N, C-alpha and C positions, 0 to 999 in steps of 0.2 A: 525231596524228589531226586532220584538219581538221573545222571545224564542219559542213561539208556532208556529209562522210563519217559523222559522228556521227548526223545526222538521217536519213541513208539507212538506218541500221541500225534505226531505230524503225519500228514498224508504225503503222497509222492510229490505232488506239486510244490508243497512247502519245502521239501527236502531239496528239490532242484533249485529253488530260489536261494536257499542257504548255500548250496554248492557254488552257485554263480557269484554270490556275495564274497565267499572266501577266496575264490579265484581272482575276483576283482581286487580284493585287498592284497593278495600276493603279487599281482601285476604292478600295483602302485608301489609296493615295497621294492620290487625289482627295479622299477623305473627310477625311484629316488636314489637307490644305490648306484645305478648306472650314471645318473646325472652327477652325483658327487664324484664318481670315478673320472668322468670326462672332465669335470671342472679341475680336479687335481692334476690331470695330465695336460691341461691347457698351457700353451707356451707363455711363460711369464715375460718374455722379451721378443714379441713378434716383429718389432722393427729392426731387430738384429739378425744378420745372416747367420746361418748355422756354421760358424767358424770355431776355431780353437779358443778364441777369446770368449765368445758367448758360453761355450761349454765350461771354461774355467770359472766364469762368474757363477753360473748355476751350481756347479760342483762345490765351489767354495761356500756359498750360502747354505747349501744342504749339509755340508760337513760341520760347519760351526754352529748350526742350530739343532743338530741331532744329539740328544743327551747321551746316546750310546757311543758317540764318536770320540776318539782321542783328541780331536780338534775342537770339541764343544767349547763355546764361549758363553758365559753367563749373560743374561739379558742386559744388566746395567753396563756391561763393558762393550756393548754393540754400538759403537759410535762411528758414524761415517761423515766425512767432510768432502764437500764438492766445491770446486772453484766455479765462479759464475761466468765471467767473460771468456769466450772461446772454448769453454768446457761444457757449460749448460745452455748457452745461447750464442748467437752469432755476434762477433765483436768487430766485424769489418763492414764497410770501409771506414765508417766513422764510429768512434767510441761513444756509446750512448750516454753515459754520465757526463762526459765532457761536452757533448753536443747540447745536452740539457742546460748545463751551467752557462755555456756561451749564449744560449737563447735568453736565459734569465738575466744575464749580464746586460744584454742589449736592452731589455725592458727597464732595468734599473737606471741605466744611463739616460734612456729616453724620458724617464720620470724624474730625472734630476737627483736620483738617490746615489749616484756614483759618478766619479769623474772619468770621462772617457778619453781624456787627453794625456793621461800619465801612463808610463810603462809599468807593468806589462799589459794593463787594461786595454790600451790603444792597440796593441799587437793582437790581443784576443779578438777584439772587435773587427780588425782587418783580416783576421785569420792569417797573419804573417808568421809562418812557421819558422822562417830563418831568424826573425827577430826574437821569437820566443826561445829558440834554441840557444841563441847568443846570450839571452838574459839568464837562461838556465831553466830547464823544464820543471824541476821540483819547485824552485822558487816562484816560477810563473803560476803553477797550480795553487800554491799556497796563497799567493797574492789575490788570485781570482776568488778563491774560497773565502778569504778574509772579507771580501766585499759583501758577503751575505751575513756578516755578523749582525746580531741584534734582530734578525728575522725570526719570528716565532717558528718553532720546530714544526708545528702542525701546518703552518702556511707553506713552509718549504716542501713538505710532502704533498700537499694539495697541488702545488705548482708542478711537481714531478708527474703526478697523475694526469694533470691537464695537458702537459707537454706530450706525454705518451699517447693521449687520446687524439691529439690533433696532428701529430708528426709521423708520417709514414717513413719506413726505411727507404733510403734513396735508391737502392737497387731492386729490392723485392716489392716495393710499393705496397707494403702491408705494415700493420703496426709492429713496432719492435717486439712487443710482448708475444706476438705470434711466432717469433723466431727462436723460441726455445726448442732444443733438439728433442724430437719424439723418443729416440732411444734413451736419452737421459731421464725423461719423464718416467718411462717404464722402469728404468733402473732404480729411481727413487722409490717408486711404488713397491717394487720387489723387496727392497731393503726394509721399508717400513712394515710390510706385511710379515716380515720375519723379525720384528721387534727391534730394528735399528732406530736410533735417533739420528736423523739426517740434518746436518748443519750446512749452511752456505758460507764458505770462507773465501772472501774476495778482496782483491786489491782495490776494487772500485769503492765509490762513496757509499758508506753504510746507509745513510739516510735515503739515498736514491733507491737502493735495492729494497730496503724495508717498505718503501711507499707502495709497492705494487706486487711483491713476489708471492705472497700467500695465495691470492686467488688465481695467479698465473701458473705457479710452479708447485704450490702446495707446502712451502716452507714458511712458517710464521716468523714475524719480525724478531722475536726473542731468540731465534736460532740463526740469525744473520750476523756474521762478524766481518766487518769491512774497514776501510779507512774512515775513521770517524772524526767528527768535529765535536769537541767537548762542549756540551750544552751548559747554559748558565741559568740558574734558578733565581728568581727574585719575587719579592712580595711588595705590593703597592696598594694604593687606594682602589685601583681597579681589579684587585685580586692577585692571584698567583700566576706567574708566567714562566715559560721555559723557552728560551731563545737560543739561537746558535751563537757560539762563541767564535773566537778567531784562531784558537789553537787546534791544529790538525795532527792526528796520530796515524802514521802510515801503516798499512797492513799488507805487506808484501815480502817475498823472499823469506829470510830467517825470522821476520816478525810474525809470520803466520803461525808456525808452531808455538812461538812464545805466547801469542794471544789466545791460541787454542787452549793452552795450559791455564792461562789466566781466567778465561771465560767459561770453559767447560770443566776443567779440572780432571779430565780423563784423557788418556792417550788413544787416539782413534785406531781402529783396526781396518778401516777402508778409506781410501782417498782417491780422488780423481782430479787431474789438472791437465793443462795443455801447454805449459811453457816452463822456462827456468824459474819463473816467479813462484811456481807451485812445487818445484823439486824438493825444497826443504820440508814442506808439509807432507809430501808423499813419502820421503825417506823416514821422517819421524813416525809416520803411521805404520810402516812395516818393520819398525825396530823394537816393538814391544814384546811382551811375554806371550801373547796370543797369536794364533795364525792370522795372517793379515793379507790384504790385497791392495794394490795400487794400479791405477790406470792412467796412461798418457793418451789423451785425445789428440790424435794427429790429423791436422788439416791437410789432406792430400787429395782433395776432390774438387778440382777447379770447375768441373761441369755442374755439379749440384750446389757447391758452396764456394770455398776458397782453397787455394793451395799455397801454403807458406810454412817456412821452417825457421825463420829468424827467431833467435832466442830460445832454441829448444835443445841445444847440445847437452846441457846438464840433465834434463829429464830423459833424454834419449839414452844417455850413459847409464842412468839409473835403471832403465828397463833392461839394458844389456848386461848389467852387473848383478841384478837381483831377480831370482826366479819368481818372487812374489809380485813383481811389477810387469805389466803387460802394455804393449802398444795397441791402441784401438785405432785402426785405420778407417777413416770415414768412407773411403772408396771401397775397401774390402769388407768391412765388418758391419756397416749400416745399410740395410735395405731401404730405409726411409730416413731422410734428414729432418724435415719439418712435418708437423701434423697436417694432414690434408683436410681442407675445408670444403 
């Protein structure tokens, strides 16, 4: 039966029903296309103000992901590295990993598992910064960390989560984990939507950050590189155990790019940091064969967060010397600092 013969068998009422059905289908098709168009045009960084930095980030991501662009970067090479403290979350006034270890130290001394009368443990317990400075900050940190040797790795991470659950930030009176910067959350999502592998590269304690980061910021533990304590594997009558050792490997300054090479095996094309500690990582990331971008997160907003410039001369010079590096002013470039609840 031909299409014409089929329609000849329909009465006028049936034809009107068919016409309405086809119109409805066309409407839904138009609606779907419109929704996709609106979604594609949605602002990927709504917590960022419409400044040149935001435009540079969006243009960069578009250029390196467009196969027709001369700046196109193959997916395997899309590696981004973000610093944690002061770049992705608030690091003032007290440094979270250190505050946790001090709390754990108090507990161990109270339980008789550590001697609180020897230096520098006694200085840590008394929060005597002058004594710690005289002892030597690096040596003081190493000594405190060595106190946790033989503690099961899982127990240490459980202690981190318990401390974060019960300890509010002293200024904002909210959990530390709620003080990740909303603009940086959006940036991570934008990068991952465009097939970047995003790593957290921090000078902070690796086990501390690994304990909570995935549900809070979306980066899994296997993509966290920090100052690590070498674990110790053993087998006994009670089974297999993995405990903390006493040897600590620092991940800061020139060690960051070295550890990125060791752990990732690829040179990043995107980096973000907030201090001189991150300058070598940022410089390494913009020195490769592909088009790259680096960000300096500048704390210049005393009203909404903090205003400080100590230890930023190298990363500031990097921004001044390299067109691929940009200053992100918290005051100028971020419409929102923290996620609103």
